[in-house]
C-alpha positions in Angstrom: 11.6 6.7 -20.4 11.8 4.4 -17.4 9.4 1.6 -17.1 9.5 1.7 -13.3 8.2 4.0 -10.7 9.3 4.0 -7.1 7.1 3.1 -4.2 6.6 6.1 -2.0 5.8 4.7 1.5 9.4 5.2 2.6 11.0 8.5 1.7 14.6 7.9 0.6 16.9 9.2 -2.0 17.5 5.8 -3.7 14.3 3.8 -3.9 14.7 0.0 -3.7 11.1 -1.0 -4.3 9.8 -0.2 -7.8 6.7 -0.9 -9.7 7.2 -2.2 -13.2 4.7 -0.3 -15.3 4.8 -3.0 -17.9 3.3 -5.6 -15.5 -0.1 -6.7 -16.8 -2.9 -4.6 -15.3 -4.6 -7.5 -13.6 -1.4 -8.3 -11.7 -1.0 -4.7 -10.6 -4.7 -4.6 -9.5 -4.3 -7.9 -7.6 -1.3 -6.6 -5.6 -3.0 -3.3 -4.9 -6.2 -5.0 -3.7 -4.2 -7.4 -1.5 -2.6 -4.5 0.4 -5.8 -2.5 0.7 -7.7 -5.5 1.9 -4.9 -6.2 4.5 -5.3 -2.7 5.9 -9.1 -3.1 5.9 -8.9 -6.4 7.9 -6.3 -4.9 10.3 -8.5 -1.9 11.1 -11.7 -3.9 11.3 -10.0 -6.2 13.8 -8.8 -3.4 15.9 -12.3 -1.7 15.9 -13.9 -4.9 17.1 -11.6 -5.4 20.1 -13.4 -4.9 23.4 -11.3 -3.5 26.2 -8.4 -2.9 23.8 -5.7 -1.5 26.1 -3.1 -0.4 23.6 -0.4 2.0 24.7 1.0 4.7 22.4 3.7 2.4 21.1 1.2 -0.3 20.1 -1.0 2.3 18.3 2.0 3.7 16.6 3.0 0.3 15.2 -0.6 -0.4 14.1 -0.9 2.9 12.3 2.5 2.7 10.7 1.7 -0.8 9.3 -1.7 0.4 8.0 -0.2 3.5 6.4 2.6 1.6 4.7 0.2 -1.0 3.2 -2.2 1.7 2.2 0.5 3.8 0.6 1.7 0.8 -1.4 -1.9 0.1 -2.5 -2.3 3.7 -3.6 1.0 3.6 -5.5 -0.1 0.5 -7.3 -3.5 2.0 -8.1 -1.7 5.1 -9.4 0.4 2.9 -11.7 -2.7 1.1 -12.9 -4.5 4.4 -13.6 -1.5 5.7 -15.6 -1.5 2.4 -17.6 -5.2 2.6 -18.3 -5.0 6.3 -19.3 -2.2 5.5 -21.8 -4.5 3.0 -23.6 
């Protein structure tokens, strides 16, 4: 059985970003938390902007970045959950 699982944010046939399921749980959690916190900060900053005049391209870039980071965080939390269930 493989000790890695692919990250799912980018759909491709050959994944190049993998999560090592043997990584200590605190390290997986720290990486997940960092990504989720980055998304939180990004969206909080956007919500506080007054007179924010973003065009559709800007909004697309912001949402793509948020989705990518959030998906990575979810993948890491999933790996952590599997690890904890196995114990």
